[in-house]
N, C-alpha and C positions, 0 to 999 in steps of 0.2 A: 504494500500500500504506500501511501505518501502522506506527508504532513497535512494535518487538517487543523485549520485555525480554531475550529470549535472545541478542540481538545486541550488548548492551551489557556490556562487561567492564571493571572497574577494573584498570588496569595497575599503578598505584602512586600514592603520595602520602602526605600527612600532614594535619594540621589546617590547614595553610596552602594546600592545594589538591591536586587529583588529576589524574591523566592517565587518560583513558578510551579504549577502542577500541570503535567501533560498526561492525558489519558488517551490511549490508542490501542487497537488490536495488533499494532506492529510490535515485533520483538525488540528488545533493547539493542540487539546487534544491528538492526535496521535504523533505529532512531539515533544511535550514536555516530552514524556515518557522517563524515564531513559533508555539509550541504543540505542535510535533511531539514534543518530549520531556516533555510535561506529566506523563505517568505515571512519570517518573523524577525529578520535582521534589524528592522526599525524598533523592535521592542527589547530584544535580549542584549544585555551588556556583558562584557567580559567579567568573569568571576560571579555572575548571577548563578544561583542554584536552581536546578530543575529536578523535581520529583517526577520520575517517569513511571507510570503504571501501565503495564501490559494487561489489557482487559481480556485477552484471549487465554493466557497461560494460567493463572494470574501471577505476576511478579512485580516487584517494586524496586527501583534503583534510584540512587541519589547521584546526580551528575552536576558538573559545573561547566559553564561556558568558557572554553579555552581561548577562543579567538572569534572576532567578528570584524570583517573588513568593510562592513556596510552592505555587502552583497553575499558573502559566504560566511556561514556560521559553523563552528566546530565545537562540539561538546565532548567532555571526557567519556571514557568507557563506562563509567558508572560504578558505584559500589552497591552491591545487592543488599537489600534490607531483609534480614531474616524474618520469615513469616511462619515459624514453627509454633505449634501448640501441643505441649506434651501432657496435658492433663486429660 
C-alpha cells in the first residue's frame, strides 16, 4: 500500500518537535522506507517521533524522523513496542 494522510495524526508538541500517531495496514518494513512519508514533508520535522501501528498484524513501533529535505522524508527503522500479556 502507500501512505494515507488519514492515518497520520499529530498527538502533541510545540516548535521544538511533535509526536505523531500513524495507523496503517502497511508493515513497519514498508513504512520505514525512505520516501514513504514524502506527502507529509510539510508536517514532519527532523527528530519528531512517530508511533506506527500496523493494523493488519497488529504491531506497534516507535520511530523518529531522521531527515526531511522538504520533499523526501526518512524515518528510523523503529523500535518495537512489546505487546505481550502473560496473565
